[in-house]
N, C-alpha and C positions, 0 to 999 in steps of 0.2 A: 437493589437495579441491576443490569447485568453487568455494568462496568465493576461493580463492587465484589462479584460473587467469584469465586474459583482463584485456582491458582493461575499466576500468569502462562504458564506453557498452555493450558486449558484456554485462556481466553486471547493470547496471541497464535494458537491452532486455529481457532473459530475464525480470528480474523484471515488469517490466511486461507481456509475453506472459502469464506463471502469472497474474499478479493479472486480467488480460483474460478466463484461461479461468477462472476463477473465479467471476466475475461470471455466466459461461453455466452453471456449475456451480450456483450458489446459486440461478439461476431453476429448474434441473430440481431441487433439492432441495424445492422448494416442494410441500406434499402428501404428501411420503416421509417427512421426517425434520424433526422442530421446530427451528425455530432454536435455542434455548438447549441445548437436548440436542445438536445438531451440535457447536455451539462447546465445551462440555465433550468429547466425546467427540473431536473434532479435536486438542487440545491434550495432552488427558490420553496418547492413544494415541502421539503425537509424543513425550512425553515417557518413554515404554518405552522408543522406537524408539532414541531420542537417548542413553539412559544408559551402555550398554555402551560407547558411542564418547568420552563425556565426561568420565570419571573422571579419567585420567590429566591431562588440561587444568584441570581441579577443582583439583588438587593443586597445579598447578603455579602457579597463580592465587591461591591461598589469601590470601597477603598484600595483592594489590590488591584483593581481593573485601573487606578486611575493612571493616566499617563503611558498606558499600554495601548491604545490605540495601533500605532504603527505598528508594534510587535503583528497583531493579528491580523490586521491587513497584510502584512508580508507574507505571514505563513500562510494565509486562506489563499494568497495569491498563487502560491507555490504548491501547497499540498493537493488545494480542493480544484480551483479555477484552473491553473497552469496543466496540473499533472493528467485531468481528468479529460478538458478539451483535446489537449494531446494526443492523450491515449486512444480516446475513440475516431480522432481524427485517423492515427497511426493503423489502425486495424483497418481501415479504408484502402490500405497502401501494402500492406505487408500480411506475411502468411503468419501461421501460428507460430512456427517453430522459428523465424525470426525473432519474433516479438520476443516468445520467452527467453530466449540464447540473451538478451539485451537487457530483459529486464533481471535476469540472474546477477548483471553486475551491481544493481543496487545496494547488496550489504556491501561492499568492498567501498563502494563511492562514500555511504556513511562511516565506514571505519577509518579512510583516510582523511575526511572533514572532520571526525571526532578528534583525532590526533592532530591533524593540522592546528585546529583551531583551541579545545581544551587539553592536550597533549595526554587524553585517554590512556590510560596504560593498558596492555595486552600480554597474552602470555604466550606460548609456543603450542600448547595444546589447541587455543582459543586458534590459531591461523591454521593447523593442522586440519581442526572440525570446519573452519569455514573452506579450506581446500575441498573434504569430501562431500559437504554440501554442494559447491561448486560443480563437482564434478558429477554428482546425481541428476542436477538439474541442464547441465548440456548432454548428459546421456539420454533425458528424457524427449530434449529439444532434438537431438539428432534421429531420434526414432530407434536406438539400439545400434545405431551404427557411427560410429564416431568420424570415420574416415569421410564420412560427408560435411561435418564442418567444415573441411579444408575448402568444399567448393562452392562454398555460400558467398553471396555477392551480396551487396551493400545497396538497399535502394530507398527512395525517398521514406518510406514507412521506417524501415530501422534506422533512419537517422533521426524520424521525430519521435521514435522510441525512445532514444540514448537521451533528448532533450526532457523527455517527459520522467525518466529515472535519475536523472542529475535535479530536477525540480522536486521530485518527492524527497531524495535524499536529503536535499537543503532542507526540506520541511521537517525532515523528521530530525536531523540534528538541532533545529531551532528550538523542536518538541520538548528535547529535553531539558532546555531553559524556561518553560512555560513557568508562567506564576500560580501560584500557590491558590488556585481557587476551584469550583465545583467542576468536574467533568462535562456535565450539562451546559455549563455556563461557556466551558471553550469550544465546546461542539455547536454551540448557539451563533456564537461571535465567528468561529471561522467561515460558517456556514453562511450566515448572512454576509461575510463578505466576497465569497463565492458566487453567492446570487445576483449582488451589486456588479460585480466584474465580470462575470460571465453575460449578463444583457448586453453592454455593447457589441462582445465578440458576435453574439447571435443577431443583432441586428446587421452587423457587417455581412455575415454570413447570407441573410433574407434581401441585402442590397446586392450582394455579386449573383444571386439567383441561385444559392445553392440550398436555401433553406427549405428542409421536408417535414411538414407535420406528420405527428405519427399517426400511422393507422393502427389496429386493434394489437398486432405484434408490438408495434413502438411503444404504446401505452402500456403493455405488459411489462417491457423493460423498463420504462421508466417509474412506475411502482414498484419494482424490484430492487433497483437502484436508489429508488429514495429511503426503504424501510431497511435494507441489509447492508450494501458497501456504505451510503453516506452517513445513516445516523448507528446503527447496530456497530458496524464492525469498527467504523472511525471510533467511537466510545471507547469499544475494548482494545486498541492499539493505544491508543492515549492512556487508558490506566494499565498497561502492559508498559510503555516505557518508564510510566511514575514508578511502576514495581522492579524493574529490574534494569531500568536505562537504556539508552538510544543505539547502543553498538550490539548488546544481547538481544533487544528485542526485533533490532532489523535480520536478524540472522534468520527467522522466522517466515522472514519472506520469500525465502527460498523454497516454502513447501508451496508457494502457489503455482509456479508451473506444472509441479505434481497432484493438486488438487484439481488444476486445471484441465489435466489429462485425462483423470479420472474420471472427474464429471461429463466431459466431451465423449466417454465410452456411453457413459447413462445415459445423457442427453443428446446426442447428437448419432448414439448408435457405432461409433467408433470402435475398433476391436480393442481387448487388453493383451498385452504381451506381458512376457516374461521380464523385458527391460523397465517397465512400468515398475513392479515389485522392485526389482535391483536398485533402481534410480530411490524408490522411498526409502529403502531401509538406508541407503548414505544420506540422505538427506538428514533424516532420524537421527541415525548415527554420529553424523556431524555436528548436529546443534546438542547431543551429549556429549560430546568428547568438548565443544568448547563451552558448556555450561559448568563440565567437571572442571576445565583450566579457571574458569571465573572463581568456583569455589576455593580452589585449590590455592588461589591469589588472594582470597580473602582470608585465607586460613593461615599464609604467611605474613600477611601483613598485621595479624591479630597481635596487641601485645602478651608478652611471656608475661606469665605468671611470676611473683617475686618469691625468691627462695628464703 
């Protein structure tokens, strides 16, 4: 299966690519399907798709899952229902540049949360690496003109994006303490929680008169979001965290705005500028530097051989 294959960098890089594509798809969904209905359709269809494949794994994981319903309910609410519904809603009120700037704070949220809750250790190289990736993201968000960052105004969409980032940051931190079960079991249970908890939100959206059933373009976004962002990317993300930990895995989130920009060039016909290449270099360089810092920490902590 996909989540078992490849190096963690490849898995997490593919995750970031899919999430970048999801940001473009989210923009394409505006006016073609309402955000809360999109969230409900996304996760409910994902549950149906996963069900035939997950049954044997749920049976094998039965003992490990006992008493963990509250855990899966919480992470499903935070990472799937909460993040996605707020994310789609935010895209109706804010621009891509604002959304990317706020989203670039997610690794910092995870870093602070992991330190506060679990005293996760870090190195100077990791901090410098994080700084480089942040500069690359901000350069992309500012379209190569850093001075524009000083003139941005916070709007409703920006505030919603910040709430979404906090929700997904908390999800990532809690995911690092996931029980030792098959990745399909995890994805299915979290998706099931998301489907059940997003239904009341969609009903409220309908009661308020904001429900918009998908047209042809809306259904295309729904199908895309079910197969790639909902199932494949979340599986790769969970596996990546299992392999290298939440702090290191979440650093790859900074690739999302870069990929989102490049995909906007390809899909929406926006021009490619030199600062895109510079920003991508900074993000990749920052990830490599942070990883070098982590490897150095592991080597320093390795027991010295007896003489």
